[in-house]
C-alpha positions as CSV (number, residue, x, y, z in Angstrom):
1,M,-53.8,14.8,76.8
2,N,-57.2,15.9,77.4
3,F,-57.6,19.0,79.6
4,K,-61.4,19.2,79.5
5,G,-62.3,19.7,83.1
6,H,-61.7,16.3,84.6
7,G,-61.2,17.8,88.0
8,R,-63.6,19.8,90.1
9,R,-63.6,23.5,89.6
10,D,-64.0,25.8,92.6
11,E,-66.1,28.9,92.0
12,V,-64.7,32.1,93.5
13,S,-67.3,34.2,95.4
14,L,-66.7,37.7,96.5
15,D,-68.6,38.8,99.6
16,M,-69.7,42.4,99.0
17,T,-71.2,43.0,102.4
18,P,-68.0,44.6,104.0
19,L,-67.6,46.9,101.0
20,I,-71.3,48.0,101.2
21,D,-70.9,48.6,105.0
22,V,-67.9,50.9,104.4
23,V,-69.7,52.8,101.6
24,F,-72.7,53.4,103.9
25,L,-70.5,54.5,106.8
26,L,-68.7,57.0,104.4
27,L,-72.1,58.3,103.2
28,I,-73.3,58.8,106.7
29,F,-70.0,60.6,107.7
30,F,-70.2,63.0,104.8
31,M,-73.9,63.7,105.4
32,L,-73.2,64.6,109.0
33,T,-70.2,66.8,108.3
34,A,-71.7,68.6,105.3
35,S,-73.1,72.1,105.9
36,F,-76.4,72.6,104.2
37,T,-77.0,76.2,105.2
38,Q,-76.2,79.1,102.9
39,A,-74.6,82.2,104.2
40,Q,-76.9,85.1,104.5
41,R,-76.0,88.6,103.3
42,L,-75.8,91.3,105.9
43,K,-78.3,94.1,105.3
44,V,-77.4,96.8,107.8
45,E,-76.6,100.5,107.5
46,L,-73.0,101.5,107.6
47,P,-72.0,103.1,110.8
48,K,-71.2,106.7,111.1
49,A,-67.7,107.7,112.3
50,E,-67.2,109.7,115.4
51,Q,-63.5,110.0,114.8
52,G,-61.2,109.5,111.9
53,E,-58.9,111.2,109.5
54,S,-60.3,113.3,106.8
55,A,-59.3,112.5,103.2
56,Q,-56.8,115.1,102.2
57,D,-55.5,115.9,98.7
58,Q,-57.9,113.6,96.9
59,S,-56.6,114.7,93.6
60,K,-54.0,111.9,93.6
61,D,-56.4,109.3,95.1
62,W,-58.6,106.9,93.3
63,T,-62.2,106.5,94.4
64,I,-64.3,103.3,94.1
65,E,-67.9,104.2,94.4
66,I,-70.6,101.6,95.2
67,D,-74.3,102.4,94.9
68,E,-77.1,100.6,96.7
69,T,-77.7,98.3,93.7
70,E,-74.1,97.0,93.8
71,H,-72.9,99.0,90.7
72,Y,-69.2,100.0,90.8
73,A,-67.5,103.1,89.5
74,L,-63.9,104.1,89.5
75,N,-63.5,107.9,89.7
76,G,-67.0,108.3,88.2
77,E,-66.6,105.7,85.4
78,A,-69.1,102.9,85.7
79,L,-67.4,99.4,85.6
80,S,-68.3,95.8,86.3
81,L,-66.5,94.1,89.1
82,E,-64.1,92.3,86.7
83,Q,-63.4,95.5,84.8
84,L,-62.8,97.2,88.2
85,E,-60.0,94.8,89.1
86,T,-58.4,95.1,85.6
87,R,-58.5,98.9,85.8
88,L,-57.0,98.9,89.3
89,R,-54.1,96.8,88.0
90,E,-53.5,99.4,85.2
91,L,-53.8,102.6,87.1
92,P,-51.7,105.4,85.6
93,G,-49.0,106.6,87.9
94,R,-49.5,103.7,90.2
95,N,-46.9,103.0,92.9
96,D,-46.6,101.7,96.4
97,D,-48.2,105.0,97.8
98,T,-51.3,104.9,95.6
99,V,-54.3,105.4,97.7
100,V,-57.7,103.9,96.9
101,L,-60.8,105.2,98.8
102,I,-64.0,103.1,98.8
103,R,-67.2,105.1,99.1
104,A,-70.2,102.9,99.5
105,H,-73.8,104.0,99.7
106,A,-75.2,103.6,103.2
107,K,-77.7,100.9,101.9
108,A,-75.1,99.0,99.9
109,E,-74.6,95.4,101.1
110,H,-71.4,94.7,102.9
111,Q,-70.6,92.0,100.4
112,A,-70.2,94.6,97.7
113,V,-67.7,96.5,99.8
114,V,-65.8,93.2,100.5
115,R,-65.7,92.5,96.8
116,A,-64.3,95.9,96.1
117,L,-61.7,95.3,98.8
118,D,-60.8,91.9,97.3
119,A,-60.4,93.5,93.9
120,A,-58.1,96.2,95.2
121,K,-56.1,93.6,97.1
122,A,-55.9,91.3,94.1
123,A,-54.6,94.3,92.1
124,G,-51.8,94.6,94.6
125,L,-52.9,97.9,96.2
126,L,-51.6,98.4,99.7
127,H,-53.3,101.6,100.9
128,I,-57.1,101.2,100.9
129,G,-59.5,103.4,102.9
130,L,-63.2,103.3,103.6
131,A,-65.2,106.6,103.5
132,T,-67.8,107.2,106.2
133,E,-70.2,110.0,106.9
134,P,-69.3,112.2,109.9
135,E,-71.8,111.9,112.7
């Protein structure tokens, strides 16, 4: 028996055109749906409060201070944002009634305040206040 190609062999061809069409359609779809703009930071002065409750008995409260260059401090101790979240998790005497007051400089960016709020929320704190200047 001799099996050395006595018959005609058909070559298989694969048409790549439909695959390329689908790839280009997906590419166009992703280009049209992608957002290429970056979010801008808000640079506005914090509003003054006409009404509101005054902070009473601040001896049991914890205060997060944010300066205009986005440096954080917890009761006067300078911390990075990561250290702030860690310290908030480990507050001595912390319970469900622990109050944290955020005092941001009037020229601090709002994103810095939002980051401090996120750190307090991630630490599981429920009572968070924002300090404002009376008008």
